[in-house]
VOGU-3710 file (C-alpha; in Angstrom, 3 decimals, decimal comma):
1> mhstkisdfa> 4,933/-13,766/4,594  6,157/-14,031/1,030  9,622/-14,818/-0,258  10,170/-11,641/-2,284  12,225/-12,200/-5,439  13,037/-10,064/-8,447  13,265/-12,111/-11,634  15,849/-11,669/-14,376  12,932/-10,692/-16,597  12,395/-7,605/-14,420
11> teprlyaygp> 16,048/-6,790/-13,720  17,009/-6,478/-17,376  14,380/-3,865/-18,363  15,004/-2,013/-15,103  18,690/-1,592/-15,884  17,950/-0,839/-19,533  15,403/1,870/-18,740  16,721/3,362/-15,508  20,331/2,246/-15,211  21,989/1,556/-11,853
21> replalvpgs> 20,472/3,788/-9,180  21,089/4,563/-5,555  18,125/3,943/-3,216  15,702/6,851/-3,021  16,628/9,460/-0,442  14,212/9,960/2,439  14,381/13,673/3,129  12,684/14,844/6,353  9,318/16,402/5,576  9,106/14,957/2,069
31> fahvvidmqy> 7,953/11,369/2,626  4,906/9,502/3,874  4,142/5,905/4,811  0,923/4,804/3,086  -0,710/1,699/4,594  -3,234/0,071/2,266  -6,384/-1,841/3,308  -5,276/-3,441/6,567  -8,910/-4,093/7,471  -10,753/-6,991/9,063
41> gfmpggiipv> -12,380/-7,767/5,728  -8,993/-8,826/4,356  -7,949/-10,861/7,398  -8,467/-14,621/7,773  -12,186/-15,021/8,360  -13,045/-11,858/6,409  -14,934/-11,592/3,150  -11,633/-11,556/1,208  -9,284/-13,606/3,407  -5,571/-13,030/2,896
51> agnpaiipni> -3,777/-15,622/5,004  -0,491/-13,731/5,308  -1,958/-10,444/6,520  -1,430/-10,941/10,283  2,266/-11,695/9,714  3,053/-8,280/8,201  1,426/-6,207/10,953  4,579/-6,110/13,147  6,654/-4,800/10,231  4,044/-2,175/9,356
61> nrisaavrra> 4,053/-1,049/12,988  7,849/-0,847/13,071  7,842/1,310/9,960  5,048/3,515/11,308  6,949/4,147/14,545  10,167/4,942/12,685  8,337/7,299/10,303  6,939/9,228/13,278  10,421/9,525/14,796  11,691/10,790/11,450
71> ggrnifvrft> 9,036/13,489/11,219  7,119/11,745/8,435  3,403/11,015/8,087  1,528/7,739/8,341  -1,573/7,520/6,157  -3,929/4,586/6,624  -6,283/3,922/3,695  -9,418/1,754/3,857  -11,214/0,086/0,959  -14,832/1,311/0,996
81> ydptwtvyyg> -17,954/0,192/-0,875  -19,282/2,523/-3,589  -22,487/1,533/-5,425  -21,628/3,776/-8,373  -18,695/1,520/-9,339  -20,985/-0,617/-11,427  -18,343/-1,914/-13,838  -16,864/-3,831/-10,874  -19,757/-4,654/-8,559  -22,191/-5,240/-11,407
91> rladgrearm> -20,081/-8,113/-12,722  -19,688/-9,958/-9,422  -21,351/-13,295/-8,768  -24,947/-13,286/-7,524  -25,146/-12,002/-3,952  -21,526/-10,899/-3,867  -22,209/-7,166/-4,148  -24,549/-7,275/-1,167  -21,888/-9,032/0,880  -19,256/-6,484/-0,186
101> eaafsdgaeq> -21,613/-3,638/0,751  -22,234/-5,164/4,169  -18,514/-5,714/4,776  -16,961/-2,527/3,416  -19,500/0,204/4,141  -18,209/2,874/6,509  -18,905/1,753/10,066  -19,092/-1,976/9,310  -16,962/-4,304/11,429  -14,951/-5,627/8,466
111> halvadldvm> -14,362/-2,086/7,172  -12,419/-1,158/10,310  -8,640/-1,174/10,558  -7,252/-4,168/12,439  -6,868/-3,368/16,134  -3,269/-4,657/16,211  -2,192/-1,835/13,895  -0,301/0,931/15,657  -2,453/3,950/14,715  -1,891/7,240/16,544
121> aedvllnkkr> -4,019/10,382/16,790  -1,683/12,297/14,497  -1,962/9,714/11,703  -4,235/10,306/8,704  -7,154/7,968/7,956  -8,679/7,996/4,462  -11,325/5,965/2,669  -10,870/4,932/-0,947  -13,537/3,538/-3,243  -11,397/2,045/-5,991
131> fssftpgpcd> -8,363/-0,243/-5,987  -5,979/2,692/-6,397  -5,761/5,329/-3,672  -5,086/7,890/-6,416  -8,294/7,438/-8,417  -9,711/10,976/-8,729  -12,830/11,595/-6,653  -13,131/8,530/-4,424  -10,005/9,382/-2,350  -8,195/12,662/-1,711
141> lesrlrsagi> -4,767/11,113/-1,073  -3,098/13,120/-3,840  -4,288/16,493/-2,538  -3,225/15,573/1,005  0,262/14,712/-0,194  0,636/17,785/-2,412  -0,467/20,174/0,337  2,054/18,617/2,735  4,936/18,843/0,245  5,364/15,063/0,113
151> dtlivtgcts> 6,966/13,532/-2,977  8,089/10,087/-1,775  5,867/7,204/-0,628  6,729/4,124/1,419  3,877/1,729/0,641  2,814/-1,263/2,753  -0,331/-3,351/3,189  -2,523/-5,521/1,020  -2,803/-6,724/-1,519  0,531/-6,539/-3,296
161> sccvestird> -1,026/-7,552/-6,602  -4,114/-5,337/-6,513  -4,610/-2,240/-4,363  -0,943/-1,771/-3,455  0,228/-2,250/-7,030  -2,552/-0,010/-8,384  -1,656/2,754/-5,923  2,073/2,608/-6,690  1,523/2,548/-10,472  -0,720/5,607/-10,318
171> gmqlnfktif> 1,522/7,344/-7,803  4,537/6,998/-10,078  2,560/8,385/-13,011  1,512/11,339/-10,863  5,211/12,050/-10,221  5,562/10,533/-6,755  8,652/8,473/-5,962  7,631/5,073/-4,607  9,100/2,425/-2,315  7,612/-1,076/-2,009
181> vgdanvtlnd> 8,530/-2,909/1,205  8,730/-6,594/0,340  8,082/-8,051/3,798  5,385/-5,513/4,723  3,120/-6,236/1,740  1,118/-9,380/1,132  -1,316/-10,973/-1,310  -2,880/-14,367/-1,977  0,285/-16,262/-2,955  3,983/-15,897/-3,827
191> ayhngavdnl> 3,313/-15,879/-7,577  0,947/-12,906/-7,375  3,271/-11,079/-4,986  6,383/-11,511/-7,094  4,484/-10,723/-10,281  3,646/-7,354/-8,723  7,271/-6,936/-7,636  8,475/-7,569/-11,189  6,021/-5,066/-12,659  6,740/-2,333/-10,130
201> fgifgtdlcm> 10,511/-2,781/-10,065  11,100/-3,529/-13,730  8,647/-1,183/-15,444  7,622/1,516/-12,973  11,054/2,080/-11,424  9,822/1,437/-7,898  12,440/1,208/-5,166  12,293/-2,236/-3,500  13,551/-2,950/0,010  12,739/-4,887/3,185
211> tdeildrlpv> 11,647/-3,527/6,552  15,111/-3,562/8,156  16,513/-1,676/5,176  13,870/1,053/5,242  14,398/1,491/8,978  18,118/1,998/8,376  17,394/4,585/5,690  14,913/6,647/7,675  16,403/9,758/9,282  15,974/10,250/13,013
221> ta> 14,799/13,744/13,911  12,859/13,137/17,130
//
């Protein structure tokens, strides 16, 4: 698990642009917990191994359980191979696209969510075919959120510096309020993780907290 730190470089533009702010309110019925790419393909031994992934599963599960008690929604998103994304797959090293197709096609073992994740029947499961869950066409996350009246996202998963960051950036620009949970997101190293933290906090106005803090802020309605 990473040591999450906000640099002075990020704090100064945050205060300049947004000023001092209270943490985002979590109003019953208006928030969702979006879990990004917690699949076997991103676990140690997978095609894209992220060593810290197993360590954040307990925190993701704690948040998921608290969100259910608060009347919120848990949405689990899976990275999925798409042969039409040629600008990405077409530039990979020889043989890499075939390995990605084998790993992340729907139904493949590495495409599946990790069994240790606490996923319930009422939770939503979506596939995405780009780094961002909000890319039009490959994932219908935005329409799901709009139809449910959700305007605030608690985002966890992997990787902090790629699919999580891409989703939060696009979500903010689509007018969703966003919360990044520092000890429930992970990437390849501390530098990448905290670089994403600086970008999201300093430029995109993302709310940053840890798991214990988000649990304290969640309302209890059930």
